[in-house]
N, C-alpha and C positions, 0 to 999 in steps of 0.2 A: 161284446167286443168295440162295438159302436161308441158306447158309453166312453169305454176305457181310452180308446183312442182319442175322444174329442178332448177327455181332461188333459192327456200327454200333449195334445198340441197346443191347449190354451195355456198349458204351463210353457212350452218351446216359446210361445208368442210373447209372453211377459218376460222370460229370459232376453230374448232378442230384443226388445223395446226398451230393456235396462241396458242394453248394451249397444244400443243404435249408433252409438259415435265413434265404436271402435270397428276396426277391420282387423281379425285375427285369422292366423291359417286354417286352414281346412283340419279336422280332426276326425275326420272319415278314415273307416278303416283300410288297410290293403294299399295304401301310398308306398307306391315303389320308389327306388331312387330316382327314376327317370321322370315321374311324377314330379317328384320334388324339383327336380330341373327344371322342367317346363314351367313349374310356378313362381319360381325365380325369375324365369323370363318375362313371364304376364307382368309379374310387378315392376320390372323394367320398362314396360311399355311408355313410349313417348306419348306426349299429350295428346297428339295425334290421333293415338288409337283410342282414346277414352271415349264412352258414349254420353250424349247427354241426352237424357231420357225426360220426358215429361212428365213422368210419375215414378213413383218409388213401389217396387213390387217384394214380396218374401213368397216364394213358393217352395215349402218343403218337397224332398223327392224320396219316396218309399221304394224299398225292393228286398227281396227275401235273398239277394246273391249274398254269398260268404265273402269273409276277406279275402283279399288278393286275388281276384278272379277281374277279369277285363272289365265288368260292368262295375266295380268299386274303385279300380283305378281310374276308369274313365270319368265316373261322377264326381271323383275327388278334382280332378281336372276341372270340371265344368265348373264345380262350386267355386275353386278358385279364381278362375277367370271370370265369373260374372261378378265377384265382387269386386275383383282389383278395376276392372275395365268400365265398371260403372260408379266408383267409390262409393259402393254399397247402396245403390238406389235398385240394384236387383240381386236378390240374395236368392240362391238356389241351395238350399242347406239338405244333405244327403244323409238317409238313414238307411243304412244297410242290414244284412244279415237279420234281417225278419224283425228289426225293433217297433215297427209299425203293424206288425202284423204279417200272417204267411198270404202268397198271392191271391188266392181267393178275397181275403179280406182287406186286402189293398186295392184292388180291383173295384170291389164295392164302395170304399171311402171314396176312390178318386172318381167312380161315376156319379156319386153323391155330392161332390165338390168339397168334402172334407181334407182330403189328401190330394193337391193340385197336380202332382207328377208322379207315375209308378214306371218301374222298369220290371219286364217279363218277356217271355217268349211267347210266341205266338199259341203253343199248345195251352197255356192259361188264358190266354184272351180271346180262344174261341166260343166260350158260353156268352159273351157279352158282344163279338163281333164275328158273326156265325159266318161270315165269307171267308176268315179265314180259316176256314176248315180245307180251303185247297192245299194249304200247307202240311196238312195231314194224310196227301195223296201219295203213296207209296210208289217209287221207282219213276215217278213223273219225271223228274230230273235226273240226268244221266253224267253230268258234267261237273266239277269240284266249283268252277266259278260261275255258274250259269244263275244262282242267284243274285250273284254280285252283279254281273251284268243287267239281269232283270230291274234290281233296283236303281241303276244309273240310268234307266230309261225315263224321262219326264213321264209319258203316258202312262206306265205301268202303275209309277208312285200316284201319279191323282187319281187311278182308280181304286188303288187303296184307301188313299186318303178318304175318298168318299165312304167308303166301307165303314171307317172308324167314325167320321164326323155323324152318320145316321145313328151310331149309338152313344153319341155327345162327347165325343173324345177326338184328339188331333196327334197323329205321330209327328213328333219333331224330330227323333233321331233312331236309328236302327244298325244292327250290326249282323251283317249277311253272309260273315266269314265260315262261321263252324257247321256243320253237319254233323248227324247222329251218327257215330261211328259204332261197329259191335266188336264188344271184346267178350273173347271165348275161350273156353277150355275143349272145345272140338271144333274141328272145321268143319266145313260147309263146301264141298267138294260137287255135289250133285244137288239136283232139286229134292229127290229122295233122300237125303239126309237131312231135309228140314222136318220129316214126318217125325211127330214125337219129342222135338228137339224142344228144350223147355228154356223158353225165351223171355227173359225180364221186359217188361215194357211199362209204359205210364199207363195210368188208369184212365185213359180214353178210350171212349168207344170206336173209333176210327181203327186207332192201333191193333187194339184187341182182334177186330173183326180181319184186319189184314193177315197177322200172325195165324189166327184159327183158319183161314182161308187156305194158306199155303201149307196146313197141315201140322204147323207148329203148335206144342203147347204154351200160350201165354200166361205168365204170373206178373204180379203185380207187387213183388214184396217191395218195402218200403226202403227208400235208400239207406236207413241206418241199420237195417237187417241184411243188407246185400253181400257185404263181405262173408257173414258166415254163411248166408245161403250156398254161395257160390263154392265157398271151401268144403262144405258138407255133401256138395252135388246134387242140390237142389235145383240149381240154375245151372244150364249148361253156357248160357251167353245171355249179355244184356247189350240194349241200345242205350246209348248217353252221349253227350258232347265231350269231348275231352276233359274238359276243366271238373266234369263231374266224375270222369273215370279216375284222375288224379285226385280229386278231393275227398273220396270214399275209399280210397286204396284198392280198388278192385285190381289195379294193376298189379298188387300183389300176388293175388290167386287166379289169375287168367293169364294164357299161355300166346293168345294170337289176339290181333286186332285189324278187322277189316277196314281198309280206306274206303269207305261207300258215299254212295249219294245216295242211300235209299230214301232219306227223309231230311230236308232242310230244318235248319235250327237255328232261327232270327229272332233275337233278343230286340225288343221295342221300347223306347222312350214314349210314355204315351202321356198327354194333357188333358184335363178337363178341358171341354171347350169352351165352357163359360169364363174359366179363369184365362185362357188364352184370350179372348175376346173382350175381358176387362180391360187391356190394354189399349192405349190409344193407337190410330194408325200406324202413326212414325214409330211408335216403339214396339210394334208388331212386326213393322219391317227390319228395325236393325235386330230384334229378337229371331227372327227367321235366319237373318244372314250369320247372327252369332251361333245358332243351332248347326249351321251350315257347316260352319266351321269345327265345331265341336265333332260333329259326326267324322270330320275326316281323320281327327285323333282318335276315334272310337276303331274307324276300321283299321288305323295302322297299328295301334294297342293290340286290336285281336289278332291281325296277321300276326305279329311278333310272338304274342302268345301263344297261338296255335303252331308255330313253329317250334318253340319251346317246348310244347307239350308232347309233341311227336318225337322228339329228340328225347325227352325223359322216358318214354315207355319204351324207348330202345336201347338207349346206353345204360338207365338206371335199373330199369326192370325187365331188360333182356327179352320182350316181347316182341315175336315176329309179325312183321307186317305184312298183310295178305291184300289181294285185290279180288273182288267176286269175278267168278268165271263169267263172260259176256253171257253163255247160254244159261247159266242159272239164271242172271238178272234178268233177261227176257222173260223167262219163265214165269219167273214170280212177278213181273210186268204185266204180264198177260193176266194173270190169275186175279192182280189188283184192279185193272181196268173192268173187268168183267163184274167185280163184287164190291170190292170198298169204294171205286171210285164212283159206281152207279149210286151207292148208298149217298154217298155225299154230294152229287148231283142231285138227287133225289130232296135231298135237305136242304139246299142252299139254292138250286136253280141253275140252269143251263148258261147263264150269263156271266158269273162267278168263275165257274168252272172252264168255259170256253177262254174268258179273257186271261186265265191264269195258263193254259195251256198254249194259246197263243205267243203269249210273253215268254215261254219255254222254248217254242219253236224257234221265234226271233232270234234268241239269246244264243242258241246253239247250232245256228245255220253256218 
């Protein structure tokens, strides 16, 4: 896989050099009309908005995110703005839909420096940045906007940035809006209802451990087979973010959707630290400000997409939206604290876990 990616990136570099004097509109998939409007606005920026960089940089961006997602729309916006605002001195070419590999392959290549920037969730990053295991702590967050508040706190962001930098990476953008939701064919009205409940989850040891601990029967059916598994009754429910629920069409075969905060689902735009440090100090300062602005677009796009997704599952698929009973949630949290949380604490240490829990407490006070 490494050889194939190296050959592909060599070809990409040759193509980009051949057309280095041209600035073309983004051809990334998933560009919406709103993205096109924003791109036009970017092209009409005044000369005062143009960056004067001391160097020229080409950073390829890889993701497994499919067409039409928040990630694909945001990265198309980033790509266009990087080129237009620097007159081609900064190129951030986006390759989504696993064009450069799956999450595991992308992360390996990013750490190795072959793909400068990748986009994926904390669940895919935890093998390389172990402290991100805190995001696998079920029921730690109890309010929808908690993670957004946490990521708005400079001290907590610096803590997370330290985790990434230990792994040779830098967090440059993030989306804290979506949470894992539960789409189901059977309701969960009491804690006892979880016993034997066939819950589809990721092939993540922390996720599997939690569902086992509460008495459910976790299964890791691959997403492409999930529709049929639900339809045949092999899966009672699944935990996914809203984009995936719609993308894999499981809304067609499930009746209920729980608006839960059982587990956060944060997308991260991550850069190889050496690639970041290859820029001059002045260029890094401009790049940091640019990423902050792009992150605002990421957040706004995510909010709009999330609202649209909730409307779709209700109006198009007639799904019934439910909230977890507070008593059931507390029972699930008690089990998680005694089992899964302790496993994570042992694996990554007290400090990371306590920093995370203290940030949650401050956000929810």
